[in-house]
N, C-alpha and C positions, 0 to 999 in steps of 0.2 A: 567556646568549645566545651564539652563536658567528657570527663573520662568515666567509665565504666569497670566495675570491679564486680566480676560474678562471683557469688558466693554459695550458689547452688540454684537449682531449677526455679524457686520461689522466693531468692532472696539477692538482693544486689545493692551496691552503693553507687550512686551517681555523684561525681566530683565537679562542681561547677567552675569554669576558669574563667568565664566572662559574663557580662550582663548582670542584672539585678541581683541574680543569685550567685554571683562570684564569691568564692570563699566558704560557700556552704556545701557539705556533703551530705546527700540524701541516703538515709539507710532504709530500703524500701520492701516492706514485707508483700508476699503475694501469695495465691494469683489474683489476678484482677478479677472482680466479682465473685470470689470464692472465700471460704474460710481459710486464712493462713494459720498455719501450725509449722512446729520445728522438728523435722526429720532428725537423725543421728547428725547428717553432715551440717545442717543449719544451726544445730545445738552448739556444735564444734565451734562453727564461724563465728558465734553470737560471744564466744569466750577470747577469740584473737582479735578482731576487727578492731577494737577501741585503741590498742596500741597502736596498729598500722595507722589508724586515721591521725591519731595525735602526733605521730613521728612526720607526717606530710606537710610539707611546708604550703601546700594550696589549701590546705583545711583550717579555717579558721571559726566554724561553728558546724554543729551537726543536727539535721533534722531527722527524728525516725518518724515514719509514716507508713500507711498500708493502702496498698491499692485494692484490697479486699473488702467484703462486707463487715469484718471486723478487724480489730488491729491485729492481734494473734492469739490463738487459741492454746498456746503452749506445746507439748512434746505431744507427737503421734501416738496412735494407740500400738503401733510398732515399737516406738521407742519405749512406751511404758511397759510392754511385754517383755522387753529386751531385761528392762531393771528388774521386774519380778523374777527372771530365769536365769540371770547370769551376774555372779560377782564382779567377773571383769567389767561388765558394760555399767555397774554400780561404781564401781571405782573408777571409770573414765567420765562418767556423766558428774561425779562429785567434784572431779577436778576441772571439768568445763564449767560447772556452775561458779565454782570458787574464781574462776577465770574471769566469767563475767562481770562478777558484782566487783571484783577487786579493780577489774580492766575499767569500768564506768566510774568508779572511785577515784582511780589515778588518772583519768583523761584529763589534762588539764584543758582541753578544747570544751566548751560550753555545749551542752547537749540539751535539744528541746524534742518532746515526744508529743505526737497529734494524736490522741485517742480516739479513733471513731467508731469503736463498738466493742465487741467482746475483747478483754484483755486478761488471759489465764496465764498462769504457770509463768514459763520464761516469757511470756509477752507481758504480763503484769510486772514482771522484775526490771525490763527493758523499760516500760512505760513510766514508772515510778521513780526509777533509781535515775531518770533524766533530770537535770538540774533545773528545768522549767517544763511542767507537764500541763499540756493543754488538754482538755477532755471535750468532746461532744456532750452535749445534755442527754444524749442516749447513749453514752458510752456506758458498758457492763463491765465492770471491775470486780474480779472474783479471785480469792485465793482458794482453790478449792481441794487442798492437799489433805485436810482433816477428813473430809467427805470421801477420799480414795483411800483413805486409812492410813495416811503417812503424816509425820509431822511437817507442820510448816517451815520449810527450811531453806527454800531455794533465794529467798533475798528478804523475807518477811522482817525476820527478827533484828535485822540491822537498821530498816528504814521504817516501817511501820510506827512503831513507838515514837519515833522523832518526828514525824510527819503530824499524827492525828491523836497522839497520846494514849497511854498504856491501856486506858478503860476501851476506848473504841478500838483498839488494835486487837485486844483479846477478844471483845465480841466478834468482830467480824473475821478473824481468824479461826476462832473455836467454832463457830455456826457456818460458814462459808455462805453468809447472806451476800447477795448481789448489791453493790453499789453503783447508783447510775451516777452521770457526771455531776449533777446538780447537789448529790447528797457528797460526793468526793469532795467537792470543792468545800461545802459547808463545814466539813469536818476537819478540812486541811491536808486531805490525802493529796489533792493535786493542786496546782497552782491557779489554775482557771477553768470555768467551763463556758463554753459557749455553743449557740445552735450548729446543728450539724452543717448549715451553708456557709457559717463563718469559719469553721475550723481550719480548712487549708491556708485563708488568706491571714488570719490569726497568726497561727504558728509560723508559717513563712515570713510574716513581716518580724515576728520576735527573732529568728534565726537571722535575717537580713541585719537587724538592727544590731546583733552579738557580733556579726562578722564584720563589722565596719568600726566595732568597738576598740578599746585598748587590749591587746592580745595579752600583754603581761598582766596589767591590772585584773583583768578578768580570770587569768589563769591563777594568779596568787590569791585571789578572792576565794575561787572555788576551792584551792588546794587547802586553805586555811579553814574554811567552813566544814569540809570533808572528814576534819581531824574527828567532828562529833561521830560520824560513821565509823572511823577507823577506832574510837573507843569502844565502840559496839562490837568489834571484830569477834572477841571470843563467844558472845552469844550467836553469832551467825555461824561460828564454826560448829559449835554444839549443836545448833539446829540442824545444819547440812548432814552431819553424822548421825543424827537421829532419825533424818529423812530418808537417807540410803538405807540405814537399817531396817526401817519401816517396810521398803519395798521388799525385803525377804519374808515378810510375815503373811501370815494367813489371812490378816485384815485388809491387806492390800489386794490379794488376789480376790477377794470377796467385793472390795471396793470397786476394782476393774470390770468384774463380771456384772455388777449391779449396773454401773454405768453404760457397759454395752446392752444389756438388756432392757435399761430404761425402768428400774425399778428401785425402792429403797434398800440400802444394803443392811444387811444383818451380819455384823462384825461378830466374829468368833469370840473377841475378847469380851463383848459385853454378855455372853452367855456362859462364859466359864465362872 
């Protein structure tokens, strides 16, 4: 038996109660064959679902995957435009981003991500905050914040330096260069890199193994290790506030316009 939780038109949770996948909750990005992205509803849901799953007695492991041609491209253009134009939206999304990061850190259930393509913005946050991240060699991990004209704030300051070191974190967060799965594994940004054909089987096998492991031993190990992330929490709060402040700037407006027009941005702050 599988129980379904719909979090929006293209985001759902499948909780398996029987069979090989018993104990696994799959958080699935969609649409199938398209490029998943997070609208306002999906972004809010990603901030609350972790607490809900951690409290569910049927859930012993979480597998985050995508049915789309990429993992998740982050916020929709409508969501970004709301951030540019509304202080209320910036305050709301800042709280949702805080809930997402804190929810994944505090969730005692182990989380596995299967990164099958582009992972950007909130998609990169979910992919990299997972306890075990499995990337396709053809994955494209991008933190595109500075390219948009805002600070890298939704997860990067809390996790990238711990995963790949400060030098690599600064390089990729400042330049917005793309990492494929091979390079992401080489520098320690993800746990494993496998071929596209192996991704589902490998990530699912890890989730099944965790679902059959000691719930308390895994929970306490995760809780202990995540104190490293909690120690970095002031840096996260600082970066998130700077990111939201940036969305009110002329640079962010130019960054979005350049993205929509497929051109190189000319940020006002560089010409002052």
